[in-house]
Structure formats: structure tokens, C-alpha cells
C-alpha positions, 0 to 999 in steps of 0.5 A: 214173575209170579210168586209160587203157585202151589195150591197149598199156599193160596186161598180157594178163590186164588187157586181158581184164578191160577187154574184159569190162567194156566188153562188159558196158557195151555189153549193159547200157546203163542197168543199168550205172549200178545195179551190173550191171557192178560185178563186172567193174569190181572185177576190172579194178581189182584187176588194175590194182593188181597191175600197179601193185605189179609196176611199183613193185617193179621201180622199187624194184629199179632204184633200189637198183641205181642207188644201189649204182652211185652209191655206188661213184663217188668224189664227192670228186673231182667238184666241182659248182661248177666244172662250173656255172662252166664252163657 
């Protein structure tokens, strides 16, 4: 099963691969079940993996930046218990 194939969720490169797969499936209604569209499917999945890896790297960089910011805050002055009691 594939992730959501909506065009706004993917890069232009992956959208081209998605279109190629969908066209192959339209041309090969029954042969798709016997591997006629495997090449297009593999290319699309490889593109999805590259997208996912890019997102992972961006999220990791963002989390490192946030960790650096949080480490500069002096948490010794902040008392979470007092804040919970005031709610």
C-alpha cells in the first residue's frame, strides 16, 4: 500500500513518477497484477524514500536547533510545580 498520492504532498520529481505509475496501470488493467508496472512502482517508492530521508534530516536539524535554544534557558529559575498549582 502506498502513502497518499496527492500532488501537493510530494515533490515534482515524485509527482512525475506517480503519474507514470497511474498511466501504466490504466494501460495495463490486468497485466499490472503480473508485474507490468513494477518498474514504475519501484521508481516511485525510491522517490518516496528520498523524500522521507530529506524530511528526516530537516526535522533532525530543527530539533538540534531547538535543543540548543532550550539549553540556553535557565530552568533553575522556572518552577513547574508553581505553574501547575496556578492553573
